[in-house]
C-alpha positions, -999 to +999 in steps of 0.1 A: -555+260-443-575+227-435-569+204-406-556+177-430-532+201-445-518+209-412-512+172-402-498+159-433-462+166-424-466+152-390-475+116-408-446+120-430-420+125-399-436+097-381-434+072-410-398+077-415-379+079-381-344+081-376-326+046-373-312+040-339-283+023-355-271+056-371-280+078-342-262+060-316-226+059-331-229+097-336-241+103-300-214+081-289-188+101-310-202+135-299-198+122-259-164+110-269-155+143-280-171+162-254-147+145-227-115+145-249-096+166-225-103+141-198-096+111-217-064+126-230-053+131-194-058+091-191-032+086-218-001+088-196-014+067-170-026+040-194+009+038-211+023+035-176+001+007-167+007-012-201+045-007-200+053-012-164+028-035-150+009-054-179+040-057-201+063-074-174+035-102-168+049-120-198+079-126-177+058-148-153+065-178-176+099-180-160+084-194-130+073-225-149+105-228-169+143-236-163+151-202-174+182-196-193+195-161-200+214-172-234+181-189-245+153-163-235+121-168-221+106-185-254+137-207-258+141-219-223+128-254-216+096-261-194+102-273-159+092-308-153+070-308-132+058-271-140+056-265-103+093-275-096+104-240-085+072-235-062+082-268-047+115-258-040+104-226-022+077-247-002+101-274+009+129-252+018+139-256+054+136-219+057+101-218+045+083-216+079+109-192+093+106-167+063+068-168+063+066-162+101+091-134+098+073-117+071+038-120+082+047-108+117+068-078+105+039-070+080+011-072+107+033-051+134+038-025+105+002-026+095-010-020+131+016+008+138+011+023+105-026+026+110-036+035+149-007+061+154-012+081+124-051+083+133-041+095+167-017+121+153-042+133+128-068+138+158-043+159+176-036+180+147-075+182+139-080+195+174-050+220+177-062+255+177-029+271+174-026+272+135+012+282+136+020+252+158+001+229+139+017+238+106+051+235+123+043+200+137+029+189+106+060+197+085+083+183+113+063+152+114+063+144+076+098+154+068+113+119+076+091+103+049+114+119+024+146+104+037+160+074+022+164+039+043+202+046+042+199+079+061+175+065+085+199+036+092+226+062+098+204+079+124+195+046+139+232+035+141+238+071+160+212+063+184+212+027+190+247+014+182+261-007+211+294+009+212+288+046+202+252+050+202+237+075+224+210+053+242+237+027+249+260+054+260+232+066+286+227+029+298+263+024+302+270+055+324+242+051+343+233+013+345+264-003+335+252-024+307+243-022+270+218-037+245+226-049+211+195-035+194+205-042+160+223-076+166+196-090+193+168-112+178+147-099+207+150-062+195+156-064+158+117-062+150+110-036+174+137-015+158+123-022+123+087-012+133+100+018+153+120+032+126+090+027+099+067+044+123+090+074+127+095+076+091+059+075+078+037+086+108+034+123+096+027+112+061+001+086+069-016+113+093-021+136+063-047+114+048-067+110+078-064+146+083-078+154+050-107+131+057-113+147+089-114+181+073-140+169+048-166+163+076-195+184+079-190+211+105-226+213+113-224+180+131-200+195+156-221+225+160-252+206+166-231+182+190-218+213+209-255+226+212-264+192+228-237+196+253-210+171+237-174+177+247-143+172+226-140+136+233-176+128+226-173+148+193-144+128+184-160+094+193-194+100+179-184+122+146-148+122+137-140+086+139-171+073+121-165+101+097-132+088+086-141+049+090-144+046+051-110+059+047-095+037+074-109+006+061-100+014+024-064+020+034-065-013+054-078-032+024-050-017+003-023-026+028-036-061+031-026-068-004+009-061+006+010-084+035+037-104+024+059-073+013+075-065+048+096-038+033+129-053+015+146-019+013+146-013+050+152-049+060+179-055+037+197-023+049+193-031+086+196-068+089+227-090+095+237-125+098+231-125+138+194-115+133+184-140+103+162-160+128+138-129+133+148-106+104+149-127+074+118-121+051+108-140+018+124-108-003+158-111+013+159-148+011+149-146-027+176-121-033+204-143-020+189-175-029+173-164-064+192-135-077+228-136-066+227-173-077+210-163-110+182-186-102+156-165-118+128-191-120+130-193-082+127-156-077+098-154-103+079-183-086+083-167-051+069-135-068+040-152-083+032-170-049+032-136-032+010-119-058-016-147-055-017-146-018-021-108-018-048-111-045-070-135-023-064-113+008-076-082-009-107-100-023-115-113+012-110-081+028-130-062+003-158-085+006-156-079+046-154-042+039-189-044+023-205-047+057-194-010+062-199+003+027-163+008+024-154-017-004-132-010-035-156-025-060 
C-alpha cells in the first residue's frame, strides 16, 4: 500500500466535517436525558412556585384598582390616581406607629433569633456527653412544633396578672403584680421572649450542622499549638460558620416588615396597640375585615418592595465576606 493510498481517507473526512448545527442539539438532548432524574425532581418545586408564588402575582393589580368582588379583578375600575390606596396607607395617622412597632419588633426578633441560637449551638458542639447533648437538643427544639395558640396558653399560665405563676410569686413575696400582657412596657419583651423560647433550638440546628462540617484537622493543629477551647471557638468555629450566619441574616432582612402576624394577633389586645400593633394586624382590621382588599394588596406590595430593596442591599454588603446569595 502506497503513502497516497493510506492518506486518501483522511482528506475525505477533513473535507466533510459534521456541521456544528446538527451536533449541538444532539449533544444537548443527550445531556438533558442523562440528567432526567434530577430534572424530574424539579417538577414539583417548579409547579409549586408557578401555582402559589407566580400565579397570585396577577392579584397585584388589585392595589391599583377599586376592587369589587362582583366585578372581579379585570372588571374593577382603575383607581384615580393609581396610588390612591398607597396614599391612604402613607397618610394614615397610624402609619408612623405601625412602622415603628413593626421595625422594632422585627429587629428585636432578628437579634434574638441570631445570637442566642449561635451560643446554644456552640454549647452543643462543645458538649462531650453525647446522651446529654441529644437530650438537650430534643428538649430545645420541641417548642418549635407548637402552635402560637398553645404558646399563648403557656404564656398565660406563667404571666397572667391574676393567676400566673410569676405574678403569684411576686404577689406573695413582694406585694405587687405586673401586667405583662397588658403593659406597653412589657409587651414587646413578652413577644420576643416567647419567640426566642419557641425557635431557639430549631435555629441552633443550622449553626450546629455548619460547625460539624468544619475540618477537624484545624482543631488538631490548634491543640498542637496550645490553643484552648475558647481560642478554638474564636479563631476556628466562628469564622467557619460566618458564611452561614451572613446568609441567614440576608434572608431574614427580606422579611424585616413581617413581624409575625400569627403571634402578634394572638397575643395583643386593645391596651397594647401603641406598642404591639404592626402593619399586618392593622391591614387585617382596616383592610380585610372591612372588605377593602385594594388597601390590603397595596400594603402587601409596599412591604414586598421594601423587603426586595433590603435583601439586594444586604447581598451587596455580604459580598465583602464572599457570602452573597448571587
